[in-house]
C-alpha positions in Angstrom: 0.0 0.0 0.0 1.1 3.5 -0.6 0.5 6.9 1.1 0.3 9.9 -1.1 1.0 13.3 0.5 0.3 16.7 -0.9 2.3 19.7 0.5 -0.4 22.3 0.4 2.1 25.1 1.0 4.0 24.2 -2.1 1.0 23.1 -4.3 0.2 25.7 -7.0 -3.0 23.9 -8.0 -1.8 23.4 -11.6 -3.5 20.0 -11.8 -0.6 18.1 -13.4 -0.6 15.5 -10.6 -4.3 14.8 -10.9 -4.1 14.5 -14.7 -1.2 12.1 -14.5 -2.7 9.7 -11.8 -3.9 6.5 -13.4 -5.9 5.6 -10.3 -7.5 9.1 -10.3 -7.1 9.6 -6.6 -5.9 13.2 -6.7 -8.4 16.0 -7.2 -8.1 19.7 -7.4 -10.2 21.7 -4.9 -10.8 25.3 -4.1 -9.5 26.5 -0.8 -9.7 29.9 0.9 -6.3 31.2 2.0 -5.3 34.5 3.5 -3.9 36.8 0.9 -0.6 38.1 2.1 -0.7 41.8 2.9 -4.3 42.3 1.9 -5.9 41.2 5.2 -8.5 39.3 3.1 -9.0 35.8 1.8 -8.7 34.6 -1.8 -9.8 31.4 -3.4 -7.0 29.2 -4.7 -6.8 25.7 -6.3 -5.0 23.0 -4.3 -4.5 19.2 -4.9 -5.8 16.7 -2.4 -6.0 13.0 -2.2 -9.5 11.6 -2.6 -10.7 9.4 0.2 -8.0 7.5 2.0 -5.9 6.9 -1.2 -6.1 3.1 -1.0 -6.3 2.9 -4.7 -2.7 4.3 -5.2 -0.7 2.1 -7.5 2.7 3.5 -6.4 3.7 4.5 -9.9 4.8 8.0 -8.7 3.7 9.7 -11.9 2.3 12.5 -9.7 5.7 13.0 -8.1 7.5 13.1 -11.5 5.2 15.8 -13.0 5.0 18.1 -9.9 7.3 21.0 -10.8 7.4 22.2 -7.2 8.1 18.9 -5.4 4.8 19.1 -3.6 3.8 15.4 -3.9 5.4 12.4 -2.2 4.5 8.7 -2.3 5.6 6.4 0.5 5.1 2.7 0.7 3.8 1.4 4.0 
């Protein structure tokens, strides 16, 4: 079994990891984050693992395509 982790601080919401996942366990969601310096919130796109991620094949295609190194896959 594999554990997929998304670093939400690094994630830019580009969607490459979700598009590359053959098991389709990564989705892109909208999250509200505080906009630096504005004192307000903005809506941004972030990746997340759907459900518990048990369907992960361990192929690491999501890791390879993530330009910011925001995805890790660990076997457990």
